[in-house]
C-alpha positions as MATLAB code, in Angstrom:
seq = 'MSINGKFIGYVGTYTKIESKGVYSFVLDAKKGEITDIKLAAELDNPTYLTVSNNNKNLYAVAKEGDEGGVTAFSLNDQTGELTKLNSQVSSGSPPCHVSVNKDNSNVVTANYHTTKVESYLTNKDGSVNPETSVVEHEGTGPHNRQEKPHIHFAGFTPDEKYVIAIDLGSDQITTYSVDNGALEKVHIFKTKPGSGPRHMAFHPNGKYAYVMTELSSQVVVLNYHVEDGSFTELQSIPTIPTNFNETNDGSAIHISSDGKFVYAGNRGHNSITIFSVDQNSGQLSFVDWTSTEGNWPRDFVLDPTEKFLIVSNQKSNTLVLFARNELTGRLNLLQSGVKVPEPVCVKFLNQ';
ca = [
       0.096   -5.929   19.746;
      -1.370   -9.397   19.252;
      -4.900  -10.318   20.273;
      -5.660  -14.020   19.766;
      -2.939  -14.312   17.142;
      -4.192  -11.285   15.242;
      -1.874   -8.378   14.395;
      -2.918   -4.855   13.405;
      -1.152   -3.244   10.469;
      -1.387   -0.033    8.448;
      -0.940    0.860    4.789;
       0.296    4.224    3.560;
      -0.972    5.144    0.092;
      -1.012    7.606   -2.743;
      -4.378    9.365   -3.022;
      -4.154   10.221   -6.716;
      -6.997    8.017   -7.949;
      -9.260    6.262   -5.427;
      -7.447    5.998   -2.110;
      -8.657    8.188    0.775;
      -5.634    7.967    3.097;
      -4.246    5.517    5.672;
      -5.785    2.035    5.737;
      -5.665   -0.538    8.499;
      -5.856   -4.323    8.275;
      -5.589   -7.393   10.465;
      -3.206  -10.285    9.897;
      -4.731  -13.475   11.288;
      -1.584  -15.497   11.987;
      -3.538  -18.645   12.855;
      -5.408  -18.680    9.549;
      -2.604  -17.117    7.511;
      -4.718  -14.405    5.937;
      -5.186  -10.640    5.731;
      -8.630   -9.461    6.839;
     -10.635   -6.420    7.917;
      -9.218   -3.795    5.562;
     -10.705   -0.362    6.248;
      -9.954    3.338    6.031;
      -8.256    4.354    9.291;
      -7.634    8.044    8.582;
      -8.458   10.386    5.726;
      -5.263   12.096    4.604;
      -3.794   13.341    1.333;
      -0.839   11.277    0.023;
       0.248    9.565    3.269;
       2.702    7.441    1.320;
       5.020    6.560    4.183;
       4.225    5.795    7.818;
       6.005    4.892   11.010;
       4.700    3.647   14.363;
       6.248    4.729   17.665;
       8.037    2.090   19.701;
       5.361    2.230   22.432;
       2.479    1.919   19.909;
       0.962    5.180   21.163;
       1.467    7.208   17.960;
       1.568    6.867   14.198;
       3.320    9.442   12.004;
       2.557    9.882    8.305;
       3.972   12.090    5.614;
       1.140   14.242    4.306;
       0.021   16.814    1.783;
      -2.227   19.716    2.741;
      -3.090   21.845   -0.278;
       0.159   23.236   -1.669;
       2.065   22.307    1.479;
       3.678   19.126    2.717;
       4.943   17.801    6.012;
       4.138   15.295    8.726;
       0.909   14.413   10.546;
       0.776   12.899   14.038;
      -1.948   10.531   15.227;
      -2.675    9.000   18.595;
      -3.198    5.275   18.299;
      -5.423    2.838   20.160;
      -3.314   -0.312   20.209;
      -6.333   -2.492   21.046;
      -8.605   -1.384   18.201;
      -6.107    0.191   15.796;
      -8.168    3.389   15.727;
      -6.270    6.550   14.752;
      -7.068   10.045   16.039;
      -5.356   13.008   14.414;
      -3.349   15.175   16.813;
      -1.810   17.793   14.507;
       0.256   18.459   11.386;
       3.360   20.491   10.675;
       3.567   21.537    7.025;
       5.429   24.023    4.857;
       5.302   25.074    1.220;
       6.249   22.444   -1.345;
       5.705   18.751   -1.993;
       5.250   16.349    0.914;
       8.126   14.173    2.147;
       8.490   10.550    1.025;
       9.868    9.026    4.236;
       9.399    9.452    7.990;
      11.131    7.914   11.024;
      10.853    8.291   14.789;
      13.399    7.494   17.482;
      12.862    4.891   20.208;
      11.612    7.222   22.932;
       9.277    9.012   20.516;
      10.904   12.401   21.106;
      12.222   13.132   17.595;
      10.644   12.647   14.148;
      12.639   13.110   10.926;
      11.444   13.286    7.316;
      13.141   13.015    3.921;
      11.854   14.945    0.922;
      12.446   13.662   -2.608;
      11.302   16.902   -4.241;
      12.390   19.754   -1.970;
      15.883   18.282   -1.268;
      15.394   18.724    2.501;
      15.694   16.653    5.654;
      13.546   18.020    8.478;
      13.681   17.212   12.180;
      10.786   17.731   14.605;
      10.611   17.385   18.363;
       7.426   15.926   19.803;
       5.242   16.744   22.776;
       4.230   14.370   25.570;
       1.109   13.268   23.669;
       3.164   12.599   20.521;
       2.067   15.683   18.593;
       4.794   17.374   16.558;
       6.269   20.835   17.098;
       7.435   23.060   14.218;
      10.693   21.825   12.729;
      13.742   22.158   14.958;
      16.257   21.619   12.170;
      16.174   21.719    8.364;
      19.103   20.689    6.168;
      19.171   21.003    2.394;
      21.215   18.826    0.061;
      23.136   19.779   -3.075;
      24.551   17.730   -5.935;
      23.706   15.773   -9.067;
      24.534   12.454  -10.699;
      25.048   11.058  -14.222;
      21.616    9.423  -14.575;
      18.803   11.418  -16.161;
      16.854   11.187  -12.888;
      19.744   12.729  -10.952;
      19.331   16.343  -12.051;
      19.212   17.430   -8.400;
      19.175   15.856   -4.925;
      16.331   13.410   -4.283;
      16.399   12.375   -0.632;
      14.516    9.101   -0.213;
      15.271    8.044    3.360;
      16.049    9.606    6.732;
      16.393    7.337    9.732;
      18.211    6.871   13.002;
      21.253    4.663   13.461;
      20.769    1.786   15.951;
      22.634    3.734   18.650;
      20.567    6.837   17.747;
      23.655    9.033   17.824;
      23.087    9.893   14.166;
      20.478   10.373   11.473;
      21.302    8.904    8.059;
      19.949   10.633    4.933;
      20.071    8.737    1.646;
      20.115   10.841   -1.503;
      19.186    9.091   -4.748;
      19.895   12.216   -6.773;
      23.520   12.782   -5.787;
      24.602    9.196   -4.911;
      25.322   10.207   -1.321;
      24.690    8.800    2.113;
      25.025   11.602    4.657;
      25.483   11.136    8.400;
      24.128   13.856   10.695;
      24.769   14.025   14.405;
      21.514   14.646   16.242;
      21.281   16.577   19.493;
      17.825   17.386   20.828;
      16.550   17.390   17.258;
      19.354   19.552   15.836;
      21.101   18.003   12.812;
      24.765   18.603   11.971;
      26.577   16.999    9.038;
      29.516   14.822   10.101;
      30.205   12.446    7.200;
      29.361   11.730    3.539;
      29.703    8.322    1.895;
      29.520    8.314   -1.896;
      28.037    5.348   -3.720;
      28.977    4.477   -7.304;
      27.920    7.261   -9.734;
      24.456    6.606  -11.151;
      23.537    3.943   -8.590;
      20.799    6.018   -6.940;
      20.770    4.800   -3.309;
      17.254    4.686   -1.865;
      16.651    2.867    1.441;
      18.751    1.363    4.260;
      18.420   -1.424    6.822;
      20.856   -1.988    9.687;
      21.968   -5.404   10.867;
      20.724   -5.994   14.455;
      24.349   -6.166   15.633;
      24.724   -2.491   14.633;
      27.924   -3.147   12.670;
      26.560   -3.459    9.140;
      24.114   -1.552    6.969;
      22.439   -2.636    3.732;
      21.507   -0.036    1.123;
      19.143   -0.690   -1.772;
      19.981    1.239   -4.926;
      17.046    2.216   -7.114;
      18.834    2.973  -10.376;
      21.412    0.163  -10.460;
      19.311   -2.504   -8.631;
      21.971   -3.545   -6.159;
      22.425   -3.994   -2.442;
      25.497   -2.201   -1.118;
      26.848   -3.729    2.092;
      28.476   -1.185    4.398;
      30.513   -1.358    7.555;
      29.116    1.166   10.053;
      31.700    2.874   12.254;
      29.866    3.875   15.402;
      32.680    6.069   16.690;
      32.211    8.717   13.977;
      29.107    7.676   11.992;
      31.085    6.891    8.839;
      30.720    3.963    6.433;
      33.044    1.831    4.313;
      31.908   -0.479    1.534;
      32.239   -4.241    1.928;
      30.250   -5.593   -1.032;
      27.860   -4.757   -3.848;
      25.517   -7.485   -5.119;
      22.798   -7.346   -7.826;
      19.130   -7.872   -6.984;
      17.932   -8.850  -10.480;
      19.036  -11.536  -12.958;
      21.805  -10.555  -15.381;
      19.548  -11.441  -18.321;
      16.706   -9.138  -17.217;
      16.849   -6.257  -19.702;
      13.663   -4.342  -18.909;
      13.502   -1.331  -16.603;
      13.806   -2.142  -12.917;
      13.647    0.278  -10.021;
      14.942   -1.032   -6.723;
      12.510   -0.299   -3.894;
      12.579   -1.330   -0.241;
      15.037   -3.312    1.859;
      14.463   -5.057    5.201;
      16.360   -7.522    7.390;
      15.088  -10.251    9.704;
      15.560   -9.515   13.404;
      17.973  -12.462   13.763;
      20.181  -10.805   11.130;
      20.226  -13.933    8.950;
      18.294  -12.759    5.877;
      18.032   -9.552    3.846;
      15.037   -8.955    1.548;
      15.074   -6.446   -1.328;
      12.221   -5.285   -3.572;
      12.340   -4.976   -7.373;
       9.814   -2.886   -9.331;
       9.828   -4.054  -12.940;
      11.176   -7.518  -12.259;
       8.328   -7.519   -9.696;
      10.091   -9.681   -7.179;
      11.542   -9.901   -3.704;
      15.202  -10.944   -3.703;
      16.287  -13.054   -0.747;
      19.876  -13.001    0.529;
      21.496  -14.888    3.373;
      23.885  -12.971    5.637;
      27.335  -14.181    6.663;
      27.332  -13.370   10.372;
      31.116  -13.018   10.492;
      31.567  -10.637    7.556;
      28.086   -9.145    7.067;
      28.282  -10.002    3.375;
      25.385  -11.411    1.354;
      24.807  -14.547   -0.705;
      21.910  -14.879   -3.145;
      19.170  -17.326   -2.109;
      16.137  -16.820   -4.360;
      13.770  -14.532   -6.240;
      10.066  -14.638   -5.364;
       7.399  -13.107   -7.610;
       5.296  -10.489   -5.840;
       2.198  -11.667   -7.746;
       1.516   -8.097   -8.812;
       2.935   -4.967  -10.385;
       5.394   -2.511   -8.816;
       6.195   -3.767   -5.284;
       6.795   -0.423   -3.613;
       7.473   -1.812   -0.153;
       6.959   -4.864    2.063;
       7.088   -5.771    5.744;
       7.846   -8.714    8.001;
       5.062   -9.295   10.515;
       5.905   -9.233   14.260;
       6.360  -13.034   14.372;
       8.481  -12.878   11.175;
       6.690  -16.003    9.965;
       4.984  -13.878    7.300;
       5.892  -11.181    4.793;
       3.410   -8.774    3.189;
       4.138   -6.980   -0.098;
       2.377   -3.832   -1.345;
       2.011   -3.825   -5.153;
       1.357   -0.161   -5.943;
       0.187   -0.460   -9.554;
      -1.912   -3.577   -8.908;
      -3.626   -2.030   -5.862;
      -2.965   -5.196   -3.885;
      -1.353   -6.647   -0.788;
       0.127  -10.140   -1.066;
       0.834  -12.432    1.890;
       3.700  -14.929    2.014;
       4.727  -17.476    4.605;
       8.413  -17.143    5.499;
      10.673  -20.091    6.257;
      12.774  -18.842    9.148;
      15.528  -21.403    8.474;
      15.961  -20.871    4.719;
      14.528  -17.360    4.345;
      12.391  -18.484    1.412;
       8.842  -17.267    0.784;
       5.706  -19.236   -0.101;
       2.521  -17.606   -1.395;
      -0.484  -17.742    0.921;
      -2.843  -14.998   -0.282;
      -2.769  -12.677   -3.290;
      -4.966   -9.967   -4.764;
      -5.979   -8.376   -1.442;
      -7.389   -5.049   -2.579;
      -5.991   -1.817   -1.119;
      -5.923    1.312   -3.327;
      -2.514    2.708   -4.360;
      -0.527    1.029   -1.552;
       3.010    2.198   -0.825;
       4.195    1.326    2.674;
       3.092   -1.336    5.198;
       3.745   -1.170    8.955;
       2.681   -3.254   11.949;
       2.183   -2.345   15.573;
       5.256   -3.297   17.586;
       5.289   -6.330   19.873;
];
């Protein structure tokens, strides 16, 4: 929602040091600045968030004591105020990713630590029922961080026939059919051993998917086969310079709604890599690296107008605002050092 060129956004955080939960902010598109940062909801470790398509609900991964799960909020799209509806939690660490389908009937979470994908049906008010379906992954990889499955993403395909789970620990991308919240495995795509796939973004045409690898710092371009939910690889392209020899962990990946540019985050190199997309083949060409003006860019987001991009630098405790050239895809710094404690994920209300 936009009120006088102002857009409401939310920041999911770790609460290990000073953060208290979910924070809200306002992007003033006319002035090109982030303002009005405040605590929107007290919650333990709400690292990842998602907003329902109708802007009525926000879902956050959450920790409650020794249990983890998902918390549902009702959302006032005029003020940004959040009101907790309920939580569904179970023993073990909280998930690291949450998604909701377009009609707000089904929420899915991915858990890095417990090796599970969980699916929840929602009620009319957006509150979540106990899990309808739980699937557990198996497998390992050659990297020392791949001693067991580490599921980092669970999200719906554009046609919403499937849920895709991305497993950093076993180098696997698993397709599940989804029927009234019930998940059933239908396909596994294996990435290169040791690559550690993390997050995915689909091209708006629904034919291509882009996967960021955390351990090998690459974007893997996939052809998505809607008839059976399978994938085939088209390209793999690095996100960091060949002469960068320090540790880098790939982070988030997002695509512009016109399908022309893919953006990928690098923690270590501390940059956003910009790629242009060939609309005929789906393949990527390198455009530029842009410094995130901070340490450990965990995630970033395009604002609803897509004239801006906001990065969350986890270890710097900052948000950074860039102007985005919609013709070239390049980013120009507008505002840095905006203080938010332990930021992980940034989301806007939908337009």
